[in-house]
Structure formats: C-alpha cells, structure tokens
KEKOL-362993 format. One record per residue (C-alpha): chain; x, y, z; residue number from 0. Coordinates in nm, 4 decimals. Example, Ala and Ser with C-alpha at 12.3 -4.5 7.8 and 13.67 -1.06 7.14 Angstrom:
2
@cadena=A&c1=1.2300&c2=-0.4500&c3=0.7800&num=0
@cadena=A&c1=1.3670&c2=-0.1060&c3=0.7140&num=1
This chain:
207
@cadena=A&c1=0.0299&c2=0.0140&c3=-0.0066&num=0
@cadena=A&c1=0.2917&c2=0.2296&c3=0.0800&num=1
@cadena=A&c1=0.4479&c2=0.1862&c3=-0.2475&num=2
@cadena=A&c1=0.1308&c2=0.2608&c3=-0.4309&num=3
@cadena=A&c1=0.1080&c2=0.5521&c3=-0.2655&num=4
@cadena=A&c1=0.4446&c2=0.6693&c3=-0.3368&num=5
@cadena=A&c1=0.4045&c2=0.5990&c3=-0.7255&num=6
@cadena=A&c1=0.0863&c2=0.8243&c3=-0.7271&num=7
@cadena=A&c1=0.2798&c2=1.0810&c3=-0.5353&num=8
@cadena=A&c1=0.5697&c2=1.0835&c3=-0.7817&num=9
@cadena=A&c1=0.3317&c2=1.0761&c3=-1.0768&num=10
@cadena=A&c1=0.1479&c2=1.3683&c3=-0.9587&num=11
@cadena=A&c1=0.4898&c2=1.5631&c3=-0.9022&num=12
@cadena=A&c1=0.5522&c2=1.4947&c3=-1.2565&num=13
@cadena=A&c1=0.2621&c2=1.6188&c3=-1.3815&num=14
@cadena=A&c1=0.2536&c2=1.9565&c3=-1.1927&num=15
@cadena=A&c1=0.5770&c2=2.0468&c3=-1.2089&num=16
@cadena=A&c1=0.6938&c2=2.3491&c3=-1.4354&num=17
@cadena=A&c1=1.0325&c2=2.4062&c3=-1.5365&num=18
@cadena=A&c1=1.1937&c2=2.7183&c3=-1.4979&num=19
@cadena=A&c1=1.1770&c2=3.0091&c3=-1.7298&num=20
@cadena=A&c1=1.5302&c2=3.0715&c3=-1.8911&num=21
@cadena=A&c1=1.7173&c2=3.1969&c3=-2.2231&num=22
@cadena=A&c1=1.6365&c2=3.0274&c3=-2.5179&num=23
@cadena=A&c1=1.8527&c2=3.0051&c3=-2.8352&num=24
@cadena=A&c1=1.7410&c2=2.8613&c3=-3.1514&num=25
@cadena=A&c1=1.8067&c2=2.9292&c3=-3.5481&num=26
@cadena=A&c1=1.5818&c2=2.9667&c3=-3.8778&num=27
@cadena=A&c1=1.1961&c2=3.0069&c3=-3.7429&num=28
@cadena=A&c1=1.2567&c2=2.7332&c3=-3.4792&num=29
@cadena=A&c1=0.9919&c2=2.6883&c3=-3.2362&num=30
@cadena=A&c1=1.0463&c2=2.6950&c3=-2.8697&num=31
@cadena=A&c1=0.8511&c2=2.4143&c3=-2.6818&num=32
@cadena=A&c1=0.5981&c2=2.5484&c3=-2.4412&num=33
@cadena=A&c1=0.7103&c2=2.5797&c3=-2.0849&num=34
@cadena=A&c1=0.3480&c2=2.7044&c3=-2.0137&num=35
@cadena=A&c1=0.0233&c2=2.4694&c3=-1.9117&num=36
@cadena=A&c1=-0.2238&c2=2.7190&c3=-1.9833&num=37
@cadena=A&c1=-0.3836&c2=2.8116&c3=-2.3342&num=38
@cadena=A&c1=-0.1077&c2=3.0332&c3=-2.4934&num=39
@cadena=A&c1=-0.0835&c2=3.3051&c3=-2.7492&num=40
@cadena=A&c1=0.2032&c2=3.3307&c3=-2.9958&num=41
@cadena=A&c1=0.4345&c2=3.6076&c3=-3.1141&num=42
@cadena=A&c1=0.6260&c2=3.5620&c3=-3.4293&num=43
@cadena=A&c1=0.9521&c2=3.7992&c3=-3.4372&num=44
@cadena=A&c1=1.0933&c2=3.9265&c3=-3.7283&num=45
@cadena=A&c1=1.4228&c2=4.1309&c3=-3.6636&num=46
@cadena=A&c1=1.6446&c2=4.2669&c3=-3.9415&num=47
@cadena=A&c1=1.9078&c2=4.5139&c3=-4.0214&num=48
@cadena=A&c1=1.8686&c2=4.7083&c3=-4.3147&num=49
@cadena=A&c1=1.6050&c2=4.4745&c3=-4.4406&num=50
@cadena=A&c1=1.8355&c2=4.1636&c3=-4.4144&num=51
@cadena=A&c1=1.7716&c2=3.9168&c3=-4.1162&num=52
@cadena=A&c1=1.9987&c2=3.9896&c3=-3.8133&num=53
@cadena=A&c1=2.0968&c2=3.8159&c3=-3.4877&num=54
@cadena=A&c1=1.9165&c2=3.9753&c3=-3.1661&num=55
@cadena=A&c1=1.8217&c2=3.8854&c3=-2.8247&num=56
@cadena=A&c1=1.4603&c2=3.9455&c3=-2.7531&num=57
@cadena=A&c1=1.3479&c2=4.0060&c3=-2.4017&num=58
@cadena=A&c1=0.9279&c2=3.9942&c3=-2.2915&num=59
@cadena=A&c1=0.8516&c2=4.2327&c3=-1.9755&num=60
@cadena=A&c1=0.5326&c2=4.2142&c3=-1.8144&num=61
@cadena=A&c1=0.3288&c2=4.5255&c3=-1.6430&num=62
@cadena=A&c1=0.5934&c2=4.5283&c3=-1.3893&num=63
@cadena=A&c1=0.8747&c2=4.5377&c3=-1.5818&num=64
@cadena=A&c1=1.0123&c2=4.1914&c3=-1.5078&num=65
@cadena=A&c1=1.1777&c2=3.9654&c3=-1.7657&num=66
@cadena=A&c1=0.9410&c2=3.6487&c3=-1.7907&num=67
@cadena=A&c1=1.1138&c2=3.5065&c3=-2.0973&num=68
@cadena=A&c1=1.3964&c2=3.5880&c3=-2.3503&num=69
@cadena=A&c1=1.5412&c2=3.4433&c3=-2.6107&num=70
@cadena=A&c1=1.7961&c2=3.4840&c3=-2.8625&num=71
@cadena=A&c1=1.7008&c2=3.4634&c3=-3.2518&num=72
@cadena=A&c1=1.9554&c2=3.4217&c3=-3.5422&num=73
@cadena=A&c1=1.9032&c2=3.5255&c3=-3.8763&num=74
@cadena=A&c1=1.5269&c2=3.3954&c3=-3.9560&num=75
@cadena=A&c1=1.1866&c2=3.4644&c3=-3.8076&num=76
@cadena=A&c1=1.1320&c2=3.2829&c3=-3.4750&num=77
@cadena=A&c1=0.7841&c2=3.1789&c3=-3.2874&num=78
@cadena=A&c1=0.7573&c2=3.2295&c3=-2.8747&num=79
@cadena=A&c1=0.4619&c2=3.1290&c3=-2.7273&num=80
@cadena=A&c1=0.3656&c2=3.3252&c3=-2.4417&num=81
@cadena=A&c1=0.0563&c2=3.3336&c3=-2.1281&num=82
@cadena=A&c1=-0.1975&c2=3.5742&c3=-2.2343&num=83
@cadena=A&c1=-0.1346&c2=3.9287&c3=-2.1333&num=84
@cadena=A&c1=0.0223&c2=4.2693&c3=-2.1926&num=85
@cadena=A&c1=0.4126&c2=4.2827&c3=-2.2605&num=86
@cadena=A&c1=0.6867&c2=4.4933&c3=-2.3682&num=87
@cadena=A&c1=0.8860&c2=4.3500&c3=-2.5752&num=88
@cadena=A&c1=1.2815&c2=4.4565&c3=-2.5773&num=89
@cadena=A&c1=1.4938&c2=4.3752&c3=-2.8716&num=90
@cadena=A&c1=1.8828&c2=4.4153&c3=-2.9016&num=91
@cadena=A&c1=2.0835&c2=4.3546&c3=-3.1538&num=92
@cadena=A&c1=2.3756&c2=4.1350&c3=-3.1468&num=93
@cadena=A&c1=2.7135&c2=4.1426&c3=-3.3112&num=94
@cadena=A&c1=2.8835&c2=4.4009&c3=-3.4834&num=95
@cadena=A&c1=2.6205&c2=4.6663&c3=-3.4905&num=96
@cadena=A&c1=2.7257&c2=4.9400&c3=-3.2577&num=97
@cadena=A&c1=2.5967&c2=5.2963&c3=-3.1645&num=98
@cadena=A&c1=2.3064&c2=5.4357&c3=-2.9840&num=99
@cadena=A&c1=2.0367&c2=5.2920&c3=-3.1707&num=100
@cadena=A&c1=2.1221&c2=4.8939&c3=-3.1327&num=101
@cadena=A&c1=1.7945&c2=4.8521&c3=-2.8784&num=102
@cadena=A&c1=1.4180&c2=4.9488&c3=-2.9332&num=103
@cadena=A&c1=1.1077&c2=4.8622&c3=-2.6963&num=104
@cadena=A&c1=0.7727&c2=4.7637&c3=-2.8553&num=105
@cadena=A&c1=0.5350&c2=4.8339&c3=-2.5796&num=106
@cadena=A&c1=0.2148&c2=4.7213&c3=-2.4566&num=107
@cadena=A&c1=0.1904&c2=4.4143&c3=-2.6890&num=108
@cadena=A&c1=-0.1462&c2=4.2183&c3=-2.6162&num=109
@cadena=A&c1=-0.1246&c2=3.8419&c3=-2.6216&num=110
@cadena=A&c1=-0.4371&c2=3.6444&c3=-2.6657&num=111
@cadena=A&c1=-0.5004&c2=3.2887&c3=-2.6119&num=112
@cadena=A&c1=-0.4785&c2=3.0711&c3=-2.9666&num=113
@cadena=A&c1=-0.3842&c2=3.4104&c3=-3.1335&num=114
@cadena=A&c1=-0.0735&c2=3.4790&c3=-3.3235&num=115
@cadena=A&c1=0.0801&c2=3.8381&c3=-3.2973&num=116
@cadena=A&c1=0.3310&c2=3.9586&c3=-3.5464&num=117
@cadena=A&c1=0.6116&c2=4.1700&c3=-3.4599&num=118
@cadena=A&c1=0.8788&c2=4.3251&c3=-3.6683&num=119
@cadena=A&c1=1.1688&c2=4.5926&c3=-3.6104&num=120
@cadena=A&c1=1.4466&c2=4.6754&c3=-3.8553&num=121
@cadena=A&c1=1.7315&c2=4.8327&c3=-3.7470&num=122
@cadena=A&c1=1.9396&c2=5.0970&c3=-3.9176&num=123
@cadena=A&c1=2.3144&c2=5.0916&c3=-3.9882&num=124
@cadena=A&c1=2.6267&c2=5.2205&c3=-4.2234&num=125
@cadena=A&c1=2.9475&c2=5.0556&c3=-4.2663&num=126
@cadena=A&c1=3.2937&c2=5.2302&c3=-4.2044&num=127
@cadena=A&c1=3.5979&c2=5.0475&c3=-4.3227&num=128
@cadena=A&c1=3.9161&c2=5.2196&c3=-4.2195&num=129
@cadena=A&c1=4.3014&c2=5.1791&c3=-4.3022&num=130
@cadena=A&c1=4.6128&c2=5.3311&c3=-4.1433&num=131
@cadena=A&c1=4.9172&c2=5.3974&c3=-4.3163&num=132
@cadena=A&c1=5.2774&c2=5.6038&c3=-4.3192&num=133
@cadena=A&c1=5.3603&c2=5.6237&c3=-4.6772&num=134
@cadena=A&c1=5.3101&c2=5.3015&c3=-4.8132&num=135
@cadena=A&c1=5.3393&c2=5.1132&c3=-4.4847&num=136
@cadena=A&c1=5.0382&c2=4.9795&c3=-4.2971&num=137
@cadena=A&c1=5.0499&c2=5.0635&c3=-3.9330&num=138
@cadena=A&c1=4.8531&c2=4.9740&c3=-3.6465&num=139
@cadena=A&c1=4.6069&c2=5.2202&c3=-3.4806&num=140
@cadena=A&c1=4.3521&c2=5.2448&c3=-3.1944&num=141
@cadena=A&c1=4.0409&c2=5.3727&c3=-3.2993&num=142
@cadena=A&c1=3.7821&c2=5.5303&c3=-3.0950&num=143
@cadena=A&c1=3.4035&c2=5.6569&c3=-3.2450&num=144
@cadena=A&c1=3.2053&c2=5.8761&c3=-3.0351&num=145
@cadena=A&c1=2.8628&c2=5.9864&c3=-3.1114&num=146
@cadena=A&c1=2.8714&c2=6.3601&c3=-3.1354&num=147
@cadena=A&c1=2.5428&c2=6.4677&c3=-2.9886&num=148
@cadena=A&c1=2.5534&c2=6.2448&c3=-2.6609&num=149
@cadena=A&c1=2.9410&c2=6.2422&c3=-2.6501&num=150
@cadena=A&c1=2.9285&c2=5.8856&c3=-2.5817&num=151
@cadena=A&c1=3.1857&c2=5.6065&c3=-2.6894&num=152
@cadena=A&c1=3.0227&c2=5.3592&c3=-2.8980&num=153
@cadena=A&c1=3.3079&c2=5.1580&c3=-3.0356&num=154
@cadena=A&c1=3.6743&c2=5.1167&c3=-2.9985&num=155
@cadena=A&c1=3.8676&c2=4.8935&c3=-3.2697&num=156
@cadena=A&c1=4.2183&c2=4.8498&c3=-3.4056&num=157
@cadena=A&c1=4.3525&c2=4.8621&c3=-3.7596&num=158
@cadena=A&c1=4.6459&c2=4.6229&c3=-3.6798&num=159
@cadena=A&c1=4.7990&c2=4.5927&c3=-4.0412&num=160
@cadena=A&c1=4.5044&c2=4.4965&c3=-4.2282&num=161
@cadena=A&c1=4.2295&c2=4.7548&c3=-4.1655&num=162
@cadena=A&c1=3.9333&c2=4.7866&c3=-3.9055&num=163
@cadena=A&c1=3.5483&c2=4.7355&c3=-4.0085&num=164
@cadena=A&c1=3.2822&c2=4.8987&c3=-3.7868&num=165
@cadena=A&c1=2.9088&c2=4.8909&c3=-3.8358&num=166
@cadena=A&c1=2.7381&c2=5.1837&c3=-3.6808&num=167
@cadena=A&c1=2.4027&c2=5.3490&c3=-3.6258&num=168
@cadena=A&c1=2.3194&c2=5.6241&c3=-3.8565&num=169
@cadena=A&c1=2.4514&c2=5.9494&c3=-3.6905&num=170
@cadena=A&c1=2.7124&c2=6.1995&c3=-3.6590&num=171
@cadena=A&c1=3.0788&c2=6.0726&c3=-3.5136&num=172
@cadena=A&c1=3.3765&c2=6.2110&c3=-3.4265&num=173
@cadena=A&c1=3.6569&c2=5.9355&c3=-3.4558&num=174
@cadena=A&c1=4.0027&c2=5.9235&c3=-3.3089&num=175
@cadena=A&c1=4.2944&c2=5.7697&c3=-3.4800&num=176
@cadena=A&c1=4.5990&c2=5.6759&c3=-3.2815&num=177
@cadena=A&c1=4.9213&c2=5.5000&c3=-3.3775&num=178
@cadena=A&c1=5.0244&c2=5.2413&c3=-3.1482&num=179
@cadena=A&c1=5.3720&c2=5.0507&c3=-3.1139&num=180
@cadena=A&c1=5.6825&c2=5.2026&c3=-3.2851&num=181
@cadena=A&c1=5.4636&c2=5.4949&c3=-3.4025&num=182
@cadena=A&c1=5.3051&c2=5.5749&c3=-3.0737&num=183
@cadena=A&c1=5.4463&c2=5.9034&c3=-3.0444&num=184
@cadena=A&c1=5.2786&c2=6.0320&c3=-3.3490&num=185
@cadena=A&c1=4.9740&c2=6.2962&c3=-3.3138&num=186
@cadena=A&c1=4.6571&c2=6.1188&c3=-3.3242&num=187
@cadena=A&c1=4.4165&c2=6.2652&c3=-3.6238&num=188
@cadena=A&c1=4.0513&c2=6.3308&c3=-3.5576&num=189
@cadena=A&c1=3.7703&c2=6.2490&c3=-3.8132&num=190
@cadena=A&c1=3.4213&c2=6.3851&c3=-3.8534&num=191
@cadena=A&c1=3.1434&c2=6.1673&c3=-4.0182&num=192
@cadena=A&c1=2.8219&c2=6.1773&c3=-4.0837&num=193
@cadena=A&c1=2.6701&c2=5.8342&c3=-4.1493&num=194
@cadena=A&c1=2.2968&c2=5.7561&c3=-4.3049&num=195
@cadena=A&c1=2.1402&c2=5.4484&c3=-4.3379&num=196
@cadena=A&c1=2.3274&c2=5.1843&c3=-4.5884&num=197
@cadena=A&c1=2.6130&c2=5.3968&c3=-4.6668&num=198
@cadena=A&c1=2.9573&c2=5.2238&c3=-4.7196&num=199
@cadena=A&c1=3.2723&c2=5.4234&c3=-4.6581&num=200
@cadena=A&c1=3.6196&c2=5.3279&c3=-4.7034&num=201
@cadena=A&c1=3.8888&c2=5.6020&c3=-4.5266&num=202
@cadena=A&c1=4.2337&c2=5.6053&c3=-4.5394&num=203
@cadena=A&c1=4.4322&c2=5.7578&c3=-4.2774&num=204
@cadena=A&c1=4.7769&c2=5.8940&c3=-4.3447&num=205
@cadena=A&c1=5.0638&c2=5.9700&c3=-4.1131&num=206
C-alpha cells in the first residue's frame, strides 16, 4: 500500500511540476517548446538590419517590468509562445552593430490565447572601413568612435595592418585614430563623419 501511494505522489509531481523560465537559443524559424500549461498565444518575431535578417536578443517584460522570458534569435523569423497578457518586448541587436540605436522597445503588446501576433523591427546601419598608413606602410592604430550629440563612446577597434571595419547606427561621429607600437609618438588624427542608413565608406588615414 505504501509503495502504491509513493507511485501516485511521484506521478502527480511530474504532472504538476513547471520548468523554470530561462534564456532560449534557436535558429531558422525554430519553435520554442511551450513552458506554460495554460492555453497560450504566439508571437512571430522578425528582426532585420537594413532589411536583412540579423541576430538579436529578445526579452519579454510584464507590466511590472520583470523579464518573464528571453531568447536569442539567429538570422530568421522565430516563434515564441506566451501566456495571455500585455507585455513590453525589448529587442537588442547582437554582433557587430554599434551605436546608440542598437536596442528598441515595443510597448504594450497584447497576447491573446489561441492567436498569433506578428512583431517586426528593422535596425538601421552604415559601414565604415578604415586603413592607416605611413607612406606605403600599413600601421597599427587604435580607433575610438564617439557619437557627437551625446558624446558617448560607442565603439573601439584596432586596424593592426589589415584595417578595421565598423558597423554603426546612423549618426554624426567623431573618430580618434591613434598610432600604436613604434609609431605611438605620432599625433592622433580626428575624423568627423555623418553616417546615414546603407552608406558604405572606406577611409584611408595617412600619418
């Protein structure tokens, strides 16, 4: 009799246990298995950069600002299942995109049981490729990029002897280029650039 009661309790524990909410990672339209036992609504996420799919982190916040779920999405649309309710959705671009506009919040997203809600966001970016030389010699330099309106450092890099490529949000930037190594005593150069969406610039800095 005791064994029979133990088995019933074990089965009940398995039925009613709920796994913890955590960070999910998936690719190419994968569907995350539901972690909720109630009827759910679904959210289709489509995140792009200049209309090309990009990697991002998506966080779901309840009306108290608590993160109730999050996921990493790679290069294609993805489906997330949620309990019915109203949420804020925070989308953060991952990878090479730098600047003040690499995160956005979609507020007051209503999830209804049995229905699909489609959400999308397109990040904007421009590319800057920099080379640094003395005469015909490529030299290693440090690059510090500041967004002018806020005077915030948004990116740092080094050219080594092969150049450096930066993907930046559209804005006005001031870029300080400082030689390193045996050329560290040379005076840094300051470059000012206005970058707009889709712009591709190649810049040669000569010392």
